[in-house]
C-alpha positions in Angstrom: 64.7 -9.0 12.7 64.5 -8.6 8.9 61.9 -6.4 7.5 61.1 -9.2 5.0 60.7 -11.8 7.8 57.7 -12.9 9.8 57.2 -12.1 13.5 55.3 -14.7 15.5 53.9 -13.8 18.9 53.4 -16.9 21.1 55.7 -19.9 21.6 53.0 -22.5 22.1 52.2 -25.4 19.6 50.4 -23.1 17.1 53.0 -20.4 17.0 55.9 -22.8 16.9 54.2 -24.9 14.1 53.7 -21.7 12.0 57.4 -20.8 12.6 58.5 -24.3 11.6 56.4 -24.3 8.4 57.7 -20.9 7.4 61.4 -21.6 8.2 61.5 -24.9 6.4 60.1 -23.0 3.3 62.9 -20.5 3.5 61.2 -17.6 5.2 63.0 -15.9 8.2 61.0 -16.0 11.4 61.3 -14.6 14.9 59.2 -16.0 17.8 58.4 -13.8 20.8 57.2 -15.6 23.9 56.8 -14.1 27.4 57.4 -17.3 29.3 61.0 -18.3 30.2 60.8 -21.6 28.5 58.3 -24.0 26.8 55.4 -24.6 29.2 54.7 -28.1 30.2 51.0 -27.8 29.5 48.8 -31.0 29.5 45.7 -29.1 28.5 45.3 -30.5 25.0 46.4 -34.0 23.9 44.2 -35.1 21.0 45.5 -35.1 17.5 42.9 -36.0 14.9 43.3 -37.9 11.6 42.7 -34.7 9.6 45.6 -33.0 11.3 47.9 -36.0 10.8 47.0 -36.1 7.1 47.5 -32.3 6.7 50.9 -32.2 8.3 52.3 -35.3 6.7 55.9 -34.8 5.4 56.4 -31.6 7.4 58.0 -33.5 10.3 55.1 -32.7 12.6 53.0 -35.7 11.8 56.0 -37.9 12.0 56.8 -36.4 15.5 53.3 -37.1 16.7 53.4 -40.7 15.6 56.8 -41.1 17.3 55.8 -39.4 20.6 52.1 -40.3 20.8 49.7 -43.2 21.3 47.5 -44.4 18.4 43.9 -44.8 19.5 41.6 -46.2 16.8 38.4 -46.6 18.9 36.3 -43.9 20.6 33.8 -45.1 23.3 30.7 -43.5 24.7 29.4 -44.8 28.1 27.6 -43.9 31.3 28.7 -44.4 34.9 25.7 -46.6 35.6 25.1 -47.9 32.1 28.7 -48.9 31.2 29.6 -49.1 27.5 26.9 -47.7 25.2 28.6 -47.5 21.8 31.9 -47.5 20.1 33.2 -46.0 16.8 36.2 -47.5 15.1 38.3 -45.3 12.9 39.0 -48.3 10.7 35.8 -47.3 8.9 37.8 -44.3 7.6 40.4 -46.4 5.8 39.3 -45.0 2.5 39.2 -41.4 3.8 42.5 -41.0 5.6 46.0 -42.4 5.8 45.8 -42.2 9.6 42.6 -44.1 10.7 43.0 -43.3 14.4 43.4 -40.4 16.9 46.8 -39.9 18.4 47.0 -38.9 22.1 50.1 -36.7 22.6 50.4 -33.9 25.1 50.7 -30.5 23.4 53.8 -29.6 25.2 55.7 -32.5 23.6 55.0 -30.9 20.2 56.2 -27.6 21.5 59.4 -29.1 22.9 60.1 -30.9 19.6 59.6 -27.8 17.5 61.6 -25.6 19.8 64.5 -28.0 19.5 64.2 -28.1 15.7 63.9 -24.3 15.4 66.9 -23.8 17.6 69.0 -25.6 15.0 67.4 -23.7 12.0 69.4 -20.8 10.5 66.3 -18.9 9.6 64.7 -19.1 13.1 65.2 -16.8 16.1 63.5 -17.8 19.4 63.2 -15.0 21.9 61.7 -16.3 25.2 61.2 -14.0 28.2 60.0 -11.4 25.7 56.5 -10.0 26.4 54.9 -7.9 23.7 53.7 -4.5 24.9 52.9 -2.9 21.6 52.2 -3.7 18.0 51.3 -1.5 15.0 50.8 -1.9 11.3 53.0 0.8 9.7 51.7 0.3 6.1 54.7 -1.6 4.7 55.8 -3.3 7.9 54.8 -4.3 11.4 56.4 -2.7 14.4 56.5 -4.5 17.7 57.7 -3.4 21.2 58.6 -6.1 23.7 60.0 -6.1 27.3 62.9 -8.4 27.7 65.3 -9.1 30.6 67.6 -6.5 29.0 64.9 -3.9 28.7 62.5 -2.8 25.9 63.2 -4.1 22.4 61.8 -2.9 19.1 61.4 -5.2 16.1 60.1 -4.8 12.6 58.8 -7.5 10.2 56.9 -7.8 7.0 54.0 -9.5 8.7 53.1 -10.7 12.2 51.1 -13.7 13.5 49.5 -13.5 16.9 49.3 -17.0 18.4 49.4 -15.7 22.0 46.4 -17.6 23.4 42.9 -16.9 24.6 44.0 -13.8 26.5 45.8 -12.5 23.5 47.7 -9.2 24.1 47.8 -8.5 20.4 44.0 -9.0 19.9 43.4 -6.6 22.8 45.8 -4.0 21.4 44.2 -4.2 18.0 40.7 -3.9 19.6 39.3 -6.9 17.9 36.1 -8.1 19.6 36.1 -11.6 21.0 32.4 -12.4 21.5 30.8 -15.6 22.7 30.1 -17.3 26.0 31.8 -18.7 29.0 30.5 -22.1 30.3 29.3 -21.9 33.9 31.0 -25.2 34.8 34.8 -25.2 35.2 36.8 -28.3 34.2 38.8 -30.3 36.7 41.5 -32.3 35.1 43.6 -35.0 36.7 46.4 -37.1 35.3 47.4 -40.3 37.1 49.4 -43.5 36.3 46.5 -45.5 37.8 45.0 -47.8 35.2 41.2 -47.1 35.0 40.8 -50.4 33.3 41.1 -52.0 36.7 37.6 -50.7 37.4 36.3 -50.7 33.8 37.8 -53.6 31.9 36.0 -52.7 28.7 37.4 -49.1 28.7 39.1 -47.9 25.5 41.9 -45.3 25.3 39.3 -42.6 24.4 36.1 -42.5 26.4 33.3 -40.0 26.9 31.0 -40.5 29.9 27.5 -39.0 30.0 26.1 -37.9 33.3 24.4 -34.7 34.4 26.6 -34.2 37.5 29.8 -36.1 36.6 30.1 -36.0 32.9 33.7 -36.8 32.0 36.2 -37.8 29.5 38.8 -40.5 30.3 41.8 -40.5 27.9 44.9 -42.6 27.8 48.0 -40.6 27.0 51.5 -42.1 26.7 52.5 -41.5 30.3 49.2 -41.3 32.2 45.5 -41.7 32.2 43.6 -38.4 32.1 40.1 -37.8 33.6 38.1 -34.6 33.5 35.1 -33.8 35.7 33.0 -30.7 36.0 33.1 -28.2 38.8 29.5 -27.1 39.0 29.7 -25.1 42.2 31.9 -22.3 43.5 34.5 -24.5 45.0 37.8 -22.5 45.0 40.4 -23.7 42.6 42.9 -24.3 45.4 40.4 -26.5 47.2 39.5 -28.4 44.0 43.2 -29.2 43.5 43.8 -30.5 46.9 44.3 -34.3 47.5 41.3 -34.5 49.8 38.9 -33.0 47.1 40.4 -35.0 44.2 40.2 -38.3 46.0 36.6 -37.5 47.2 35.5 -36.9 43.6 37.2 -40.1 42.4 35.8 -42.3 45.2 32.3 -41.1 44.4 32.7 -42.9 41.1 35.1 -45.6 42.0 34.7 -46.3 45.8 37.8 -48.4 46.4 40.2 -46.5 44.2 42.5 -45.7 47.1 44.9 -42.8 46.8 46.8 -43.2 43.5 49.3 -40.5 42.7 47.9 -37.5 40.8 50.9 -35.7 39.4 48.9 -33.6 36.9 46.0 -31.5 38.2 44.4 -28.4 36.9 41.2 -26.3 36.8 40.2 -24.6 33.5 37.5 -22.3 32.4 35.9 -23.3 29.1 34.7 -20.7 26.5 33.1 -20.6 23.1 34.4 -17.5 21.4 35.5 -16.4 17.9 37.4 -13.2 17.0 35.3 -10.7 14.9 38.2 -10.6 12.5 41.3 -12.8 12.0 43.3 -10.0 10.4 44.1 -6.3 10.8 46.3 -5.2 7.9 49.6 -7.1 8.2 48.8 -8.7 11.5 47.0 -12.0 11.8 45.4 -14.0 14.6 45.7 -17.8 14.8 44.8 -20.6 17.3 43.3 -19.6 20.7 43.9 -15.9 19.9 41.4 -16.3 17.1 38.9 -18.9 18.6 38.2 -20.8 21.8 36.0 -23.8 22.3 35.1 -26.3 24.9 37.7 -29.1 24.9 35.1 -31.9 24.7 36.0 -33.5 21.3 39.6 -32.3 21.1 39.0 -29.7 18.4 40.7 -26.6 19.8 44.4 -27.5 19.3 43.6 -29.1 16.0 41.7 -26.1 14.7 44.7 -23.9 15.8 47.1 -26.1 13.9 44.9 -25.9 10.8 45.1 -22.1 11.1 48.9 -22.3 11.3 49.0 -24.5 8.2 46.7 -22.3 6.1 48.4 -19.0 7.2 52.0 -20.2 7.0 51.5 -21.5 3.5 50.0 -18.3 2.3 52.7 -16.1 3.9 55.4 -18.3 2.5 54.0 -17.9 -1.1 53.9 -14.1 -0.7 57.3 -13.7 1.0 59.0 -16.0 -1.6 57.4 -14.1 -4.5 55.2 -17.0 -5.6 51.9 -15.1 -5.1 50.7 -11.6 -4.7 49.4 -10.2 -1.4 45.9 -11.0 -2.3 46.8 -14.6 -1.4 46.5 -13.5 2.2 42.9 -12.5 1.7 41.9 -16.1 1.6 43.0 -17.0 5.2 40.0 -15.6 7.2 37.3 -16.9 4.7 38.9 -20.3 4.8 39.3 -20.6 8.6 36.8 -18.4 10.4 33.6 -20.0 9.1 34.8 -23.4 10.3 35.3 -22.0 13.8 31.9 -20.4 13.7 29.7 -22.9 12.0 31.4 -26.2 12.6 33.8 -26.4 15.5 31.8 -24.4 18.0 28.5 -26.1 17.1 30.1 -29.5 17.3 31.8 -28.9 20.7 28.6 -27.3 22.1 26.6 -30.4 21.0 29.3 -32.7 22.6 28.9 -30.9 25.9 25.1 -31.1 25.7 25.2 -34.8 25.1 27.6 -35.4 28.0 25.6 -33.5 30.6 22.1 -34.6 29.5 19.7 -35.5 32.2 18.3 -39.0 32.6 15.5 -38.7 30.1 17.6 -36.9 27.4 20.5 -39.2 28.0 18.5 -42.2 26.9 17.8 -40.4 23.6 21.5 -39.6 23.3 22.4 -43.2 23.9 19.9 -44.5 21.5 21.3 -42.2 18.8 24.8 -43.3 19.5 23.7 -47.0 19.2 21.8 -46.3 16.0 24.8 -44.7 14.3 27.3 -47.2 15.6 25.2 -50.1 14.2 25.2 -48.7 10.7 28.7 -48.6 9.0 27.9 -45.6 6.8 26.3 -43.6 9.6 29.3 -44.5 11.8 31.6 -43.3 9.1 29.8 -40.0 8.7 30.0 -39.6 12.5 33.8 -40.2 12.4 34.3 -37.9 9.4 32.9 -35.1 11.6 34.6 -36.0 14.9 38.0 -36.5 13.2 37.7 -33.1 11.5 38.2 -34.6 8.0 34.8 -33.2 7.0 35.9 -29.7 8.3 39.1 -29.6 6.2 37.2 -30.9 3.2 34.7 -28.1 3.5 37.3 -25.4 3.6 39.4 -27.0 0.8 42.4 -28.0 2.9 42.1 -31.7 2.3 
């Protein structure tokens, strides 16, 4: 690894996006990932209009549009009430070049970027390499990693930690990660069964309010996804069994039968932000820097926005186009959005979805009020599409 290059820890969508943005600008990058290969992770699938605008002409937006499903309408509903309100991204025609969400599983972006980086002369991908130590040496970063061939030592000008919510780098640097863990776990199922067979007015993006079975139902290119809460202490292995999954589905759709469920998972949701996004020459990005509840699809998008901001700054410094003070702008640009916007928005999304009967009527009334007024609906969509977020921090 060149001392003038960038070391990226984490080979998920955020780390690989940062690597791609740097390499295509002419900066050498090395990616360290402890997994053997790109993980087929269905956890995140929503790509917002703001992200599509931001990454236009980098090859990433183009890949999303090729691999994903355009979804212009978001629907809010109740299991008993049916459709309550809809918001059409067409109202954002004057605000974005992409008036829709794209549903595309995050692993597809990772696979695409991995293949592109493998062909790039300035990129080195080292999978099966688990970071065990990292230190800022003043004029360089030193990293130790265990590989199949034994311990390796690498140096680089800077390092980016995009190694997830349980970040090894964040732990080694002793950066606090305060916040909360939601008591309810999230049960996710992916099935080829068409939910429109039960709900003909369903859209591709749907949020269902209910105190015990709040849900999102999303169409992705290959499957329908539904998430339901686990509000008790049911063990993960039980919750993932056919018997349990079909029981949960039949409680909502009594004659659903036994459709195949090839994708199933249980996740814990958090709201946390790192106390600092930087320690000297080492930076945090994506889930290593912030975690939020997935309701609203802002986690992956926020991480990709981190990658865009940080990679652009690092490229300018490494190519001699800016001094090192350029890097001082990364945390002030990105951390306040995680603290003051993304966490608050996702927390409100969860509260709206799990509201009890009395509160739910107020939530529904507010959705109807906004949906009926084009300007209020536009303002709602500017927030949910993250256009407002990127405008606030000067990235759009």
